C-alpha positions in Angstrom: 111.0 105.9 100.7 107.5 107.0 101.1 106.7 110.8 101.7 104.8 111.2 105.1 103.1 114.6 105.7 101.9 113.8 109.2 103.9 115.0 112.2 106.3 112.1 113.2 105.3 110.7 116.9 108.1 111.3 119.5 108.7 110.1 122.9 106.6 112.7 124.8 103.4 112.1 127.0 101.1 110.7 124.5 103.0 108.2 122.3 102.4 105.3 125.1 98.6 105.5 124.3 99.3 104.8 120.7 102.2 102.0 120.5 102.1 100.1 123.9 100.3 97.3 124.6 98.5 97.0 128.0 101.0 95.3 130.5 98.0 94.1 132.5 97.1 92.2 129.6 98.3 88.4 130.5 99.1 88.0 126.9 100.7 91.5 126.2 104.2 90.2 125.9 103.4 87.5 123.4 101.3 90.1 121.2 104.1 92.4 121.1 106.9 89.7 120.9 109.6 91.0 118.1 108.4 94.4 118.6 110.7 96.8 120.5 110.6 100.7 121.2 113.7 102.9 121.5 113.2 106.4 123.0 116.3 108.1 121.7 117.8 111.2 123.5 121.5 112.8 122.7 123.4 114.0 125.8 124.8 117.5 125.7 127.9 116.6 124.1 125.8 115.0 121.3 128.4 112.0 121.1 126.7 109.8 123.6 122.7 108.4 122.8 120.9 107.6 125.7 118.2 104.9 125.1 115.2 104.0 126.8 114.0 100.5 125.5 110.4 99.2 125.9 111.0 95.5 125.0 108.2 93.4 123.3 106.0 96.8 122.9 105.1 96.8 126.7 106.1 99.0 129.6 107.4 96.8 132.6 107.8 97.4 135.9 110.4 97.7 137.0 111.2 99.5 133.6 114.0 98.1 131.3 117.4 99.7 132.3 118.4 102.8 130.3 121.6 102.3 128.3 124.2 104.6 126.6 126.0 104.2 123.1 129.0 106.4 122.0 129.9 104.2 119.1 127.8 102.5 116.3 129.5 99.0 117.7 128.4 99.8 121.2 124.7 100.6 120.0 124.7 97.5 118.0 125.8 94.9 120.8 123.7 96.4 123.2 120.5 96.0 120.7 121.8 92.6 119.8 121.8 91.6 123.6 118.4 92.5 124.0 116.8 91.1 120.9 119.3 88.4 119.9 122.0 87.8 117.5 121.2 88.0 113.6 122.1 84.3 113.4 119.5 83.3 115.6 116.8 85.3 114.0 117.9 84.7 110.5 117.5 88.2 109.1 118.4 91.8 109.8 116.0 93.6 112.1 115.1 97.0 110.8 114.5 100.5 112.5 111.7 102.7 111.7 110.3 106.1 112.9 106.8 106.1 114.2 105.2 107.0 111.2 106.9 103.6 109.3 109.7 105.3 107.5 112.7 103.3 107.3 115.6 104.4 109.5 118.2 101.5 109.1 118.8 97.9 108.4 120.9 96.1 111.2 123.7 96.0 108.8 123.5 99.7 108.0 123.5 100.5 111.4 127.0 98.7 112.0 128.5 100.3 108.7 127.1 103.8 108.6 129.1 106.4 110.4 127.7 106.8 114.2 127.3 111.0 113.7 124.8 110.0 110.9 123.4 107.5 113.1 122.9 109.6 116.1 121.6 112.3 114.2 118.7 110.4 112.5 117.9 108.3 115.4 117.9 111.5 117.8 115.5 113.6 115.0 113.5 110.3 114.9 112.9 110.4 118.8 110.6 107.2 119.0 112.3 104.2 116.8 110.5 100.9 116.2 112.8 98.1 116.1 111.2 95.1 114.2 112.9 91.7 114.7 111.3 90.4 111.5 112.6 93.1 109.2 109.2 94.4 108.0 106.9 97.2 109.1 103.9 96.2 110.9 101.1 98.5 112.4 101.0 98.0 116.3 97.4 97.0 117.2 97.5 98.4 120.8 94.0 97.3 122.0 90.9 96.3 120.1 89.1 99.6 119.0 92.4 101.5 118.9 92.3 104.0 116.0 95.2 105.8 114.3 95.7 108.2 111.3 97.4 107.3 108.4 98.4 109.5 105.5 97.3 107.7 102.1 99.0 109.0 99.0 96.5 107.9 96.5 97.8 109.4 93.4 100.9 111.4 91.9 98.6 113.8 90.4 96.9 114.6 93.9 98.1 117.7 95.7 98.5 115.7 99.2 97.6 112.9 101.1 94.3 111.8 102.7 94.2 110.7 106.3 92.3 107.8 106.9 91.5 106.0 110.2 93.1 102.4 110.7 91.0 100.7 113.8 92.2 97.5 115.4 89.3 94.8 115.0 91.5 92.1 116.5 94.9 91.4 118.4 95.2 87.9 117.6 95.2 87.7 114.6 96.1 91.3 114.0 93.6 92.5 111.9 92.7 96.1 111.0 89.7 98.0 108.8 90.1 101.2 107.2 86.6 102.9 108.6 86.7 105.3 105.5 85.6 104.1 102.2 89.4 103.1 100.8 88.5 102.2 97.1 86.0 104.4 95.2 82.9 102.8 93.7 84.3 103.8 90.3 87.5 101.8 90.9 85.6 99.1 92.1 83.7 98.7 89.2 86.6 99.5 87.0 88.4 96.6 88.5 85.4 94.2 88.2 85.2 95.2 84.4 88.7 94.5 83.8 88.5 91.0 85.3 85.3 90.0 84.2 86.0 88.3 80.9 89.0 86.5 82.5 87.3 84.8 85.6 88.3 81.1 85.9 88.0 78.7 88.6 90.1 79.3 91.6 92.7 77.1 92.5 94.7 76.8 95.7 98.2 75.9 96.5 98.1 71.8 98.0 100.1 71.1 100.9 101.6 67.8 100.9 98.7 66.1 102.9 96.2 67.2 100.3 98.3 66.1 97.1 95.5 64.8 94.5 92.7 66.5 95.9 90.5 68.8 93.9 90.6 72.6 95.0 86.9 72.5 94.8 86.7 70.6 98.2 87.8 74.2 100.0 87.3 76.7 97.4 84.6 77.3 94.7 84.8 81.0 93.6 86.5 82.1 90.3 89.4 84.4 89.8 92.1 86.3 88.0 95.3 88.1 88.8 94.5 91.8 87.3 98.1 92.8 86.1 98.8 96.6 86.9 100.8 97.7 83.7 99.9 101.0 82.6 96.5 101.2 84.1 96.6 104.4 85.9 93.6 103.3 88.3 95.3 100.0 89.3 98.8 102.2 89.8 96.8 104.5 91.8 95.4 101.4 93.8 98.8 100.0 94.4 100.5 103.3 95.6 97.6 103.6 98.1 98.2 100.2 99.4 102.0 101.1 99.9 101.1 104.1 101.5 98.7 102.2 103.8 100.9 99.4 105.1 104.3 101.2 104.6 105.7 98.3 103.0 107.4 98.8 99.4 105.7 98.6 96.1 108.1 95.6 95.1 107.0 93.7 97.8 103.1 93.5 96.3 101.7 90.7 94.0 99.1 91.6 91.6 95.5 92.2 92.7 94.0 88.9 92.9 90.0 89.6 91.6 87.6 87.4 93.2 83.9 86.3 92.4 81.3 84.3 94.4 78.1 83.5 93.2 75.2 81.8 95.3 76.7 79.4 98.1 80.1 79.8 96.6 82.8 80.0 99.6 86.4 79.3 100.5 87.1 77.2 103.4 89.0 78.2 106.3 93.2 78.6 105.3 96.2 80.5 105.8 97.7 82.8 103.0 101.3 82.3 104.4 103.1 79.0 103.4 104.2 76.9 106.1 107.4 75.0 105.1 106.5 72.4 107.2 103.5 71.6 105.0 105.1 71.9 101.6 108.2 70.3 102.2 107.8 68.0 99.2 106.8 70.9 96.9 110.0 72.2 95.4 108.5 75.4 93.7 107.2 76.6 97.0 109.9 75.9 99.1 112.0 77.8 96.3 109.5 80.5 96.2 109.7 80.9 100.2 113.5 80.3 100.5 112.5 77.4 102.5 110.5 79.7 105.0 112.9 82.9 105.3 110.8 84.6 102.6 106.7 84.8 103.0 103.5 86.7 102.8 103.3 89.1 105.6 99.9 90.8 105.1 97.0 91.0 103.1 95.1 94.1 102.0 91.6 92.6 101.2 89.0 94.8 99.2 85.1 94.5 99.0 84.3 95.2 95.6 80.7 94.8 95.9 77.6 95.2 98.0 76.4 91.5 99.2 72.9 91.1 99.7 73.2 88.5 101.9 76.3 86.4 103.4 79.7 86.3 102.1 81.4 87.7 105.2 85.3 87.0 105.9 85.5 84.8 108.8 88.6 84.6 111.1 88.2 81.5 112.9 90.8 81.9 115.5 90.1 85.5 116.5 90.8 86.1 119.9 92.9 83.3 120.6 90.4 80.7 119.6 91.4 76.8 119.4 91.8 75.4 116.1 88.5 74.4 114.6 87.3 71.2 113.6 85.2 72.7 110.8 86.9 75.0 108.6 83.6 75.8 106.7 81.6 76.6 110.1 80.6 80.2 109.7 78.4 80.7 112.8 78.9 83.6 114.7 80.1 82.1 118.0 83.3 80.3 115.8 85.1 83.6 115.3 85.0 87.2 114.3 83.1 88.1 111.0 83.7 91.3 108.7 80.8 92.0 106.5 81.1 93.0 102.8 80.8 96.4 101.9 81.5 98.2 98.6 85.2 100.0 98.8 85.9 98.5 102.6 89.4 97.5 103.1 90.6 95.4 105.9 94.3 94.3 106.7 95.7 91.2 108.6 98.9 90.0 109.0 100.2 86.3 108.2 103.4 87.1 110.2 104.2 88.3 113.4 106.8 91.4 114.4 109.5 88.6 115.0 109.0 86.9 111.2 107.1 84.2 112.3 104.2 82.7 110.7 100.9 83.4 112.8 98.6 80.6 113.0 96.0 82.6 114.3 95.5 84.1 110.9 93.6 81.3 109.7 90.5 82.9 107.9 87.7 82.0 105.2 84.9 83.3 102.9 81.7 82.7 104.4 78.8 81.3 101.5 76.9 84.0 99.5 73.4 83.5 100.3 71.9 86.2 98.3 73.3 88.0 94.8 76.9 87.7 94.3 80.5 89.0 95.9 83.2 90.6 94.4 86.4 91.1 96.2 90.2 91.5 95.8 93.2 91.3 97.5 96.9 92.5 97.5 99.4 89.8 99.2 102.4 91.6 100.5 105.5 89.8 101.0 108.4 90.4 103.5 110.8 90.9 100.8 110.7 92.3 97.8 109.1 89.9 94.9 108.6 92.3 91.9 105.5 90.5 90.6 104.4 93.8 89.3 105.6 95.4 86.0 106.7 98.4 87.2 108.5 99.2 90.9 
C-alpha cells in the first residue's frame, strides 16, 4: 500500500467540487460511467452502515435513495444491484478512499468480517467504487486542479505536493503543473538510452499486417530497464504515487527520440481485441481483452525548438479524423513539449472499457530534436520491472 500524508477527503461540504461531475452537462453521466461515490455514516449502534450513493459520479435530482447495510452480504447485494453483477462486468469492482488508497476488492468485501468492513468504510467516509477495478483520478471539469502527494525517493523525509490539472475530460487527460522530472533526471535517462536507440516499431493490427512501421512512426526508441538504477527507481516510485496504481503494473520506461520531421501518427495505447483477433501473442497478453493498458504517463525529456507537440485528435468528443497525421490546431488538443513536464491520459474508462477518444499522436518535429519517455500502466500487475 502507498503511504499518503495528505488528509483523506470526507463527505463534508467541500468534497463535491473535487469529485462530482457537473450534472447540467449533458455528457456528465457518460463521463463518470463506472465510477460511483459512497458517503458512509454509521448509526448510533455502530452495527448498521448508512450509505448515500452518487451513481456515475453525478448528483441527481431527485437524489439516489439512501440505503443501509447491517451485514457484508446486504452491503454486497445493495452494491451489486446498483453496479451490476460481477459476471456482467467480468472483474471485481474495487473500493478506494478519496486519496486512492485501496480499501477492499469485491471479493474481500464479501469474505471480510462486517465489523472490519464497517470500521474501515466509516473511517474513510468518502468511498470510491471503480467498476473497472483500478484507480483513476476523476477529471471533474476542464481546469480542475487537485493536490497529489508525490513520494519520489525512499531517502526523502516526506512527499512533495504537486498539482494535477484536468486538460480534457474526453479523453481523460491531466498535466502536472510543476516540473515532475528534474533536468538531471531527464539528462540521465537520455544518456543511458542514447547508445541503444533503434528504429521504433508498432504492434500491427490484423488489417495492417505486412506494412512497414515507418508508415506511421519514424522515431527511434529504447526500453530502459530500471534494474538497480536509483534514478529510475525514484521515477518509478514517483509515477506510482502520482497514479495511485502499484509499481507492479508499470512497464519499463520507453524512451523516444524524434529528429527533424519525425513523428508518430494517431494511435491508441490500448490493444483492442477486435483488431488483434489473429495475433495470438497479443491476445494472450491482454487475456482476450480482460487485461489492458489503463494509463500512459508521458514525460518530456528535452526542450523542442519547434513542433513535437502531443496531439489528442478526438479531444472534447471530436469525431474520428480521416487524417491521423494532421496536427492542425483545429483538429484536436495539443500539448507543447517542455523539459521535465508530465501528462497522464487514460486508455480505459472507469468501467474498464477501452476509450476510443484517447487517440493521440506525436506531431512532426519542425526544428531541433525531441526526447520523451512514457510509462505504460496496466489494469493488472504485469511485473515487467526487475523489482516490485
